[in-house]
C-alpha positions in Angstrom: 0.2 -0.2 -0.1 2.6 2.4 0.7 4.1 1.7 -2.4 1.0 2.6 -4.4 0.4 6.1 -2.0 3.6 7.0 -3.1 3.5 6.5 -6.8 0.5 8.3 -6.9 2.5 11.4 -4.9 3.9 12.1 -8.3 2.7 15.3 -10.3 2.7 13.2 -13.1 2.1 9.2 -11.6 4.2 6.9 -13.8 0.8 4.7 -14.6 3.0 1.7 -15.1 4.7 1.7 -12.3 0.9 2.0 -10.5 -0.5 -0.6 -12.0 2.5 -2.9 -11.2 2.6 -1.8 -7.4 -1.5 -2.1 -7.5 -0.9 -5.5 -8.9 2.1 -6.9 -6.1 -0.7 -5.2 -3.4 -3.5 -7.5 -4.8 -0.8 -10.6 -4.5 0.4 -10.1 -1.5 -3.1 -9.0 -0.1 -4.5 -12.3 -0.9 -1.9 -13.6 1.3 -2.9 -12.1 3.8 -6.4 -13.3 3.6 -5.7 -16.4 3.3 -3.6 -16.3 6.3 -6.2 -14.6 8.3 -8.7 -17.2 7.3 -6.2 -19.9 9.1 -6.3 -17.3 12.5 -9.8 -16.8 12.5 -10.5 -21.0 12.3 -7.7 -21.6 14.5 -7.6 -18.9 17.3 -9.7 -17.4 19.6 -12.4 -15.2 19.5 -9.8 -11.9 20.7 -7.6 -12.4 17.6 -10.9 -13.2 15.3 -11.8 -9.8 16.3 -8.6 -8.0 15.6 -8.1 -9.4 12.4 -12.0 -8.3 11.8 -10.6 -4.7 12.6 -7.9 -4.9 10.8 -9.6 -6.3 7.4 -12.2 -3.2 7.9 -9.4 -0.7 7.8 -7.9 -2.1 5.2 -11.0 -2.2 3.2 -11.4 1.6 3.9 -7.7 2.1 2.6 -8.0 0.3 -0.3 -11.4 2.2 -1.5 -9.6 5.4 -0.8 -6.7 4.0 -3.6 -9.3 2.5 -5.9 -10.5 5.9 -6.6 -6.9 7.4 -6.7 -6.1 4.8 -8.8 -9.0 5.9 -11.2 -8.3 9.1 -11.1 -4.6 8.8 -11.9 -5.7 6.8 -14.9 -8.1 9.7 -15.9 -5.8 12.0 -15.6 -8.2 13.5 -12.9 -6.8 16.0 -9.8 -9.6 17.5 -8.7 -9.9 15.7 -5.5 -6.1 14.6 -5.4 -6.0 16.6 -1.9 -8.5 15.0 0.1 -8.2 11.4 -1.5 -4.3 11.8 0.1 -5.8 13.4 3.1 -8.2 10.4 3.4 -6.0 7.6 2.6 -3.3 9.1 5.0 -5.8 8.7 8.0 -7.0 5.4 6.8 -3.7 3.9 6.8 -2.7 5.1 10.3 -6.2 3.3 11.4 -4.9 0.2 9.6 -1.5 0.4 10.6 -3.0 0.6 14.5 -5.0 -2.3 13.9 -2.2 -4.3 13.2 -0.4 -3.4 16.2 -3.1 -4.0 18.3 -3.5 -7.4 16.5 0.3 -8.2 17.1 0.1 -7.3 20.7 -3.5 -9.7 21.2 -0.8 -12.6 18.8 1.9 -12.3 21.1 -0.3 -12.5 24.2 -2.1 -15.9 23.1 1.5 -17.4 21.8 3.0 -16.8 25.5 5.2 -14.0 24.2 3.7 -10.8 25.8 7.1 -9.3 27.3 
């Protein structure tokens, strides 16, 4: 996600690079979703709730990034600053959700130092 956002920040984004980073992101997101399914099946309810928060935050960030990519392809810049600000807020929300998951997972695994 960081690579996509960085590529979109350029005054004139390299659309081929944007598309490559989007493809890479999609592949990695599928891997994460498969891993999350294992955690949902095998993990305690507290971890499932943390996974749900990550999924919600990730979905929110993906939504705004999709709009940004679409706008970049259409050379539409009128909402660029607004989308960037929204992406920044949603990115922080996602990182907080991931951090919370890590803490909970460490506790479940007995590594909560």
